[in-house]
N, C-alpha and C positions, 0 to 999 in steps of 0.2 A: 399342545392341544390340537385336535383335528379342526380344520378350517370351518367345517359345517357346524360343529359343536360350539366353536368360538363365536360364530355368527349368531347362533341361537342365544348364547350367553349375553352378548351385547344388546341384542334386540330386547330380550326379556328384562335385562337390567334397566334399560331406558323406559320400558313400559311400566315396570314396577315403581320407578321413580315418579312417573307421571300420574299413575292411578293406584288404587289399592289392589291388593292381591285378588280380591273377588271381582273387581271390575275388569281386570285383564283376562281376555278370553284366549282360548287355544287358537281360534281362527285368526286373531290379531297377530299372535306370535308367528304363525305359519305364513300369513300374508306379508308381514314386514321382513321376515327372514328370507322369504322366497323359497322356502324348503317344503317338502311334502310331509304329510302326516306320518308316513312310514319312516322317513328320515328322523323326524322328531322322536318317535317311539323306539328307534334304534338306540338313541342316546339316553332317553329319559322314560321312566315308567308313567309319569304323570306330571301335571303342572306343579303339584306340590313338591315333587322331587326336584324339578328344575328350580323352583323358588329357593329351596334349601341350599342347593349347590351355588346358585347365584349369590345368595347372602354370604355364604362361606368365602367365595372368591373375592367379592368386592369389599367385605368388611374385615376379613381375617387374613386370607392368603396374600392379596395385593398390598394392603397397608403394612404388613409385617415382613414382607419379603426384602431381602437385601441383595444387591448385585455384587457387592464386594464387602469384605470385612471392614467394620468401622475401626478407626485408629484408636487403639486403647493404650497407647504409650503414656498418656497423661490424661487427667480429667479435662484439662483445657482442650487438648486435641480431640478428645472424645465428644464433648458437647458441641464443638464446632462441626465436626464430621456428622454427628447425629442430626443436627438441625439441617445441614445441607442435604443429607439423604432423605429426611422427611419432606423437605420442600420439593425435591424432585419427584418423590413418590406421589405426593398429593397434587402436584401440578398435572401429572398424567391422569390421575383420577378425576381431577377437576375438568379436564378436557372432555372426558367421557360423560360427566354430568352435564356439561354445557351442551354437548351434542344432543342430549335428550331434551334440550330447551327448557330446563328447570334450574332453580338455584340450589345452592348447597343445603338449604333447609329441607329440601325434599329428600336428600341423602340421610339427614338426621331422622326425619319422619319415618323413612323406610326402616331404619335401624330399630326405632321404637315399635313399629308394627311387627318386625321380626322377633322381638323379645316376647311379644304376646303370642305369636303364631308358632314359633319354634322353641319348645321347652328347653333345649340345651344351648341355645344361642347366648343367653345371658351368662351361663356358666363359662362358655368358650371365651366371651369377652372379658370376664373376670380373670380367667386363667392368664390371658394375654397381658392384662393390666398388671397382674402379680408378677409375671415373668419380666416385664419391662422394669418394674421397680427393683427386682432382684439383679438385673443387669446393671442398673445405675448403682445399686449398693456395692456390687462387686468392684466397679470402677472406682467408686469413692473410697472404699476400704483400701484398695491398692494405692490410691493417691495419698491417703493418710499414712500408710506404712512406708511409702517412699519419702515422706516428709514434704510432699508437694502442698498439702493443705493442713490446716490446724483449726479446729472449731469445737466449741462446746456442744454444738448440735450433733445429734446422732447421725450415723451413716444413712439410716432410713429417713430421717427428717430432711437431710440434704437431697436425697433421691426424690422425695415427694415434692420438694421445692421445684426441681427441674421439671418433673413430669407434669405437675399441676399448673405451673405457670405457663407451660407450653399449651396445654389444653385450654386453660382459661383465656389466654390472649388470642388463641386461634378462634374461639367462639366469639369473643369481643370484636375481633376484626370482621367477622362475617356479619355480625349484627350492625356494625357501623359501615359496612360496605367498603372496608379498607382493602387496598390491594395486598395480596399475600407477601409480595416482596417488602413492602413497607412494614408489615407486621413482623416479618422475619428480622428486619434490621432492628426494630424496637426490642424484640425478644433477645437477640444476641447481645444487645447493649445492656439489657437487664441482667442477663447471665454473666456478662463480663464484669459488671459492677459487683454482683454477688460473689463471683470468684475472687475478686480483689479483696473482699472482706474475709474470706476463709483461707486465702493463700498464706502459707507459712512464711 
């Protein structure tokens, strides 16, 4: 991404975390980015278009991007690699949130605001959630076919366990102010114990 556009993105993301969409002004965006109005309109038609692109970048593109393929040789390798990747991704995102001098709940608040303001944002998030479940199901089905795991639970139920425990413990750690590294250790311990129960 062009350096000027990237700067506008980061400035706008920080401002939208700090204030509501309506409270953030064009003048603030221009002043904090140090760019001219002409430069802004070269990249974006309006504040609304910028908002939509920022939401897509920081809630969809960045959280779902992967630098390298995850290890899918076994369910065990996959969930360890998956958590490691997620920790790295959200650590970088957390740095950006911290730079805005807000806590992670501002990030969640911004997502709720986006659901009200952008009609297709909720659908995009649901599609991503469904895709993630399908990835887990594929890995679990493969593990079952290879004889790695055996369980009366369906592939979808096992997939939901991994996805929902990760989301739930992530939220719990934020509510308790627990360091991410400690939460990740507890989560991998939970997953390891669960894996030991379904391992063939």
